Structures are given as structure tokens and as C-alpha cells.
Backbone as ProteinMPNN parsed JSONL, in Angstrom:
{"seq_chain_A": "XXXXXXXXXXXXXXXXXXXXXXXXXXXXXXXXXXXXXXXXXXXXXXXXXXXXXXXXXXXXXXXXXXXX", "coords_chain_A": {"N_chain_A": [[-13.361, -67.466, -78.062], [-15.708, -66.096, -78.109], [-17.214, -67.684, -77.799], [-16.659, -68.225, -75.058], [-16.524, -66.183, -74.194], [-18.76, -64.691, -74.458], [-18.132, -62.597, -76.701], [-17.788, -60.447, -79.78], [-15.489, -59.269, -81.089], [-11.891, -58.634, -80.816], [-10.307, -55.755, -79.329], [-7.888, -53.564, -78.744], [-5.544, -51.501, -77.759], [-2.905, -49.506, -78.957], [0.177, -47.711, -78.66], [0.137, -44.477, -81.412], [2.209, -43.57, -82.644], [3.196, -45.763, -83.471], [3.865, -46.205, -86.201], [4.152, -48.847, -87.717], [3.807, -50.877, -86.344], [1.536, -50.839, -86.065], [0.746, -51.509, -88.983], [1.258, -54.068, -89.148], [-0.06, -55.513, -87.272], [-2.864, -55.046, -89.24], [-1.933, -56.445, -90.908], [-3.047, -58.751, -89.532], [-5.697, -58.886, -89.208], [-7.146, -56.931, -87.828], [-8.653, -53.372, -86.988], [-8.477, -50.148, -87.455], [-10.208, -47.888, -85.37], [-9.319, -45.128, -85.396], [-10.146, -43.561, -82.835], [-8.55, -41.54, -80.532], [-6.637, -42.623, -76.971], [-5.57, -40.739, -74.712], [-1.961, -40.116, -74.077], [-0.617, -41.467, -70.434], [1.148, -39.691, -68.93], [3.355, -40.143, -66.482], [3.689, -41.885, -65.752], [4.902, -44.274, -64.33], [4.75, -47.337, -64.846], [4.117, -47.72, -67.491], [6.548, -46.647, -68.882], [9.657, -44.543, -69.611], [8.512, -42.112, -71.983], [9.754, -40.99, -74.891], [9.041, -38.639, -75.928], [7.311, -35.702, -76.252], [4.555, -36.087, -77.384], [3.305, -38.583, -77.221], [-0.346, -40.693, -77.854], [-2.851, -42.856, -77.165], [-4.364, -45.29, -80.323], [-6.485, -47.839, -80.562], [-6.824, -49.998, -81.989], [-9.368, -52.545, -83.361], [-10.451, -56.059, -84.254], [-12.422, -58.235, -85.947], [-14.418, -61.078, -84.698], [-14.12, -63.97, -85.762], [-17.032, -65.988, -85.728], [-18.823, -68.73, -83.466], [-19.67, -72.33, -85.523], [-22.364, -73.364, -87.032]], "CA_chain_A": [[-13.406, -66.284, -76.929], [-17.053, -66.124, -78.889], [-17.986, -68.862, -78.056], [-16.816, -68.486, -73.673], [-17.272, -65.071, -72.969], [-20.169, -63.586, -75.651], [-18.136, -60.814, -77.454], [-17.843, -60.317, -81.306], [-14.515, -58.423, -81.801], [-10.982, -57.97, -79.463], [-9.99, -54.121, -78.431], [-5.869, -53.707, -78.11], [-4.965, -50.402, -78.132], [-0.965, -49.391, -80.045], [1.151, -46.514, -79.321], [-1.0, -43.835, -82.275], [3.244, -43.942, -83.178], [3.761, -47.391, -84.507], [3.039, -47.104, -87.858], [5.281, -50.378, -88.401], [3.634, -51.68, -85.462], [-0.051, -50.854, -86.212], [0.369, -52.167, -89.908], [1.447, -55.743, -88.919], [-1.718, -55.391, -86.906], [-3.551, -54.657, -89.486], [-2.142, -57.542, -91.919], [-3.434, -59.449, -89.112], [-6.831, -58.349, -89.459], [-7.157, -55.823, -87.213], [-8.377, -51.754, -88.661], [-7.44, -49.121, -86.819], [-11.107, -47.172, -85.277], [-9.265, -43.304, -85.316], [-10.382, -43.655, -80.822], [-7.296, -41.47, -78.925], [-6.68, -41.773, -75.374], [-4.241, -39.441, -74.166], [-0.847, -41.645, -72.78], [-0.986, -41.508, -69.306], [2.378, -39.586, -68.526], [4.546, -39.182, -65.137], [3.148, -43.483, -64.821], [5.504, -44.914, -64.693], [4.655, -48.021, -65.338], [5.016, -46.767, -69.057], [8.372, -46.463, -69.316], [9.831, -42.842, -69.182], [8.663, -41.5, -72.747], [11.002, -39.403, -75.105], [8.48, -37.389, -76.534], [5.296, -35.31, -75.802], [3.257, -36.472, -78.022], [2.097, -40.005, -77.652], [-1.303, -41.657, -77.536], [-2.505, -44.285, -77.661], [-4.971, -45.349, -80.571], [-8.053, -48.212, -80.559], [-7.686, -51.821, -82.6], [-10.14, -53.907, -83.424], [-10.348, -57.041, -84.838], [-14.478, -58.861, -85.014], [-13.768, -63.002, -83.955], [-15.159, -65.384, -85.497], [-18.821, -67.393, -84.608], [-18.413, -70.771, -84.258], [-20.5, -72.219, -86.956], [-23.545, -73.863, -86.416]], "C_chain_A": [[-15.075, -65.563, -77.373], [-18.32, -66.078, -78.207], [-18.535, -68.574, -75.956], [-17.133, -67.386, -73.556], [-18.438, -64.262, -74.554], [-19.969, -62.401, -76.494], [-17.28, -61.364, -78.91], [-15.934, -59.791, -81.927], [-13.584, -57.936, -80.347], [-10.797, -56.866, -79.986], [-8.264, -54.325, -78.386], [-5.998, -51.777, -77.912], [-3.223, -50.763, -78.07], [-0.869, -47.59, -79.623], [0.348, -45.513, -80.178], [0.908, -44.241, -83.99], [3.723, -44.4, -84.076], [3.904, -47.813, -85.227], [3.273, -48.894, -87.86], [3.998, -50.794, -87.979], [1.966, -51.842, -86.092], [-0.461, -51.361, -88.172], [0.436, -53.411, -89.511], [0.241, -56.307, -87.835], [-2.991, -55.747, -87.684], [-3.408, -55.556, -90.492], [-3.087, -58.952, -91.383], [-5.228, -59.72, -89.0], [-8.158, -57.632, -88.32], [-7.16, -54.919, -87.934], [-8.646, -51.274, -87.501], [-9.5, -48.329, -87.032], [-11.026, -45.24, -85.135], [-9.602, -43.261, -83.389], [-9.25, -43.084, -80.467], [-7.526, -42.179, -77.851], [-5.12, -41.807, -74.985], [-2.93, -40.984, -73.1], [-1.051, -41.192, -71.166], [1.288, -41.646, -68.425], [2.614, -39.027, -67.183], [3.293, -41.056, -64.76], [3.974, -44.266, -65.323], [5.408, -47.099, -65.106], [4.209, -48.621, -66.906], [5.486, -46.685, -69.628], [8.567, -44.941, -68.45], [9.937, -42.722, -71.208], [9.582, -40.96, -72.782], [10.185, -38.402, -76.451], [6.965, -37.112, -76.548], [4.295, -35.368, -76.639], [2.943, -37.789, -78.56], [0.51, -39.71, -77.482], [-1.301, -42.721, -78.132], [-4.455, -44.497, -78.54], [-5.536, -47.21, -80.661], [-7.65, -48.974, -81.701], [-8.656, -51.994, -82.48], [-10.338, -54.699, -84.185], [-11.782, -58.397, -84.557], [-13.53, -60.55, -85.592], [-14.649, -63.206, -84.799], [-16.283, -66.321, -84.458], [-18.201, -68.213, -84.579], [-19.669, -71.433, -85.385], [-21.807, -73.487, -86.058], [-24.43, -74.635, -86.919]], "O_chain_A": [[-15.441, -64.515, -76.842], [-19.367, -65.459, -78.017], [-19.657, -68.61, -75.452], [-18.094, -67.207, -72.809], [-18.39, -63.292, -75.309], [-20.769, -61.566, -76.914], [-16.482, -62.288, -79.063], [-15.434, -60.033, -83.025], [-13.959, -57.325, -79.347], [-11.077, -56.776, -81.181], [-7.675, -55.314, -77.949], [-7.07, -51.21, -78.127], [-2.555, -51.649, -77.538], [-1.507, -46.625, -80.046], [-0.718, -45.527, -79.563], [0.962, -44.669, -85.143], [4.357, -44.013, -85.057], [4.068, -49.001, -85.504], [2.486, -49.828, -88.009], [3.111, -51.066, -88.788], [1.433, -52.884, -86.473], [-1.609, -51.517, -88.589], [-0.669, -53.952, -89.56], [-0.169, -57.466, -87.768], [-3.924, -56.42, -87.245], [-4.418, -55.757, -91.167], [-3.619, -59.821, -92.074], [-5.749, -60.795, -88.706], [-9.368, -57.764, -88.138], [-6.508, -54.812, -88.973], [-9.04, -51.969, -86.564], [-10.076, -48.208, -88.114], [-11.901, -44.399, -84.929], [-8.728, -42.575, -82.86], [-8.516, -43.924, -79.948], [-8.711, -42.453, -77.657], [-4.109, -42.509, -74.98], [-2.958, -41.905, -72.284], [-1.938, -40.355, -71.0], [2.072, -42.465, -67.943], [2.281, -37.921, -66.759], [2.466, -41.243, -63.867], [3.941, -44.852, -66.406], [6.284, -47.765, -65.658], [4.044, -49.794, -67.243], [5.3, -46.613, -70.843], [8.092, -44.429, -67.437], [10.951, -43.063, -71.817], [10.285, -40.49, -71.887], [10.596, -37.779, -77.429], [5.944, -37.777, -76.727], [3.259, -34.708, -76.563], [2.54, -38.145, -79.667], [0.125, -38.631, -77.032], [-0.618, -43.348, -78.942], [-5.489, -44.153, -77.969], [-4.545, -47.901, -80.9], [-8.245, -48.551, -82.692], [-9.161, -51.644, -81.414], [-10.498, -54.159, -85.28], [-12.048, -59.11, -83.59], [-12.627, -60.899, -86.352], [-15.801, -62.774, -84.74], [-16.372, -66.887, -83.368], [-17.26, -68.576, -85.285], [-20.475, -70.677, -85.927], [-21.919, -74.081, -84.986], [-25.403, -74.979, -86.247]]}, "name": "protein", "num_of_chains": 1, "seq": "XXXXXXXXXXXXXXXXXXXXXXXXXXXXXXXXXXXXXXXXXXXXXXXXXXXXXXXXXXXXXXXXXXXX"}
């Protein structure tokens, strides 16, 4: 990805309440940024939420640079 698209890191958003899922991604090199964005309540593409305190947290993972 670094060479093809010229990017140095991967970005992903995860529902912040999913601590188990976030821990799984952390074991794979992602780190929590603390940057939160609101959950899109009312947008059925994201399902029907069962709680009213949801938000997304940005996770970031550095990508390996090609050897030179």
C-alpha cells in the first residue's frame, strides 16, 4: 500500500464500545487515537442501534515502507 498509493498508515473506525474488538486490532498493530466521531443514528445502513451512547473511534496502523 505504501508503494502503490503512497500512504504511510492505515485508518479505520470502530465503535468505541467494542473494547474486545479494539483490543484485537491493537494486537495487530493498530493504535487508538482518541479521535471520536458521532454514530450516524437514523442511517439504516449502520443498522438499528440498541443504545444511545455510540460513537466511532479512529484507529491507526503504520504501514511498512518498502526496503530500498
